[in-house]
N, C-alpha and C positions, 0 to 999 in steps of 0.2 A: 780630436786628436786620436790617432790609432794607438791601441795597446801595443807595446813593443813586441810582443809575441806574434802580432799580426803583420809585422813589417816584412816585406819581401822585395825582390829586385825591382818589381814594377813601381815600388815607392821611391826608388832612386831616381831623382829628377834628370832623366836623359830623354829628350824628345825622340819618340819612336821614328818619326819621319826623317830624322837627321842621321840615323845610324847607317853605317856601311854594313855590308854583309858580315864581315868579321866581327864588328861591334855587336850586331844582332845575335850572332852565334855566342859571343861571350855573355851577353845579357841572358840568353836562354840558359846557358850553363849555370850562371849565378842564380837564376830563378829556381832551377832544379836543386842546386845545392842548398839554397836557403829553405826550400820546402822540406827537404830531407832533414836538415838540422832542426827545424821547428818541430818535426814529428818526434825527434829525440829529446825535445824539451829545451833546446838552446835558444836563447834570446840574443839576436845580434846587437852589438853596440853601435852607437853612432859612428865611431871611428872605423869599425869594420865596414859599415855601409858606405862610408865615404871612400874607403879603399876599393870597394866593389865598383863604385861609380868611376873611379879613376882607372880601374882596369878595363871596364867596359869601353870607355872612350879612348883608351890607349895611352894614358899618361903614366900608368904603372904597369909593369910586367907581372905575369903570374908569380914569378919568383919573388918580386918585390912585395907583392901583397902577402905572400906566405911569410916572408921574413918579418914584415911589420906585425902580422898577427902573432907570430911566435915571440917576438920581442915584447909585445904587450902581455902575453900569457906568462912569460918568464918573469917580467916585472911584478905582475900580480902575485905570482908564486913566491918570489923573494919577499915581497911586502907581507904576505900572509905568514911566511916562516919567521920573519923578523918580529912580527907582532906576537906570534906564539912563543917565541924564545923570550921576549921581554916579559910576557905574562906568566912564564913558567909552565905552559901547557904543551910544549913540544915533546914529542915522544922520546924516551930514552934510547929507543932502538935506532934512531936516526943517527 
C-alpha cells in the first residue's frame, strides 16, 4: 500500500484508454495540482481523491468539487473549534 503522501491522480482508478480528450485534460490538471500540493506538504484524503475521480469522469463539476472540499474543511474547522472550546483552550481573542 502506498503512503498517503505518495498518492496522485494516476492512483485514481480511471482507465487511461477510456478517457475522452476533456477527461484526459482534467486528469492532467489534477495530476499537476496534486503534485503541487504534495510539495507543500498536503496529504489528500480518500474523499478528495474520490471527488477528483468524479470530476475527471465528469460526474462532478469543478464547482461541485470545490464546494465539497470547502464543506469538509469548514466541518473540520468547526469540530476543532468545538473541541478547543470544550477543553478551554480556545483563544480569548476569538
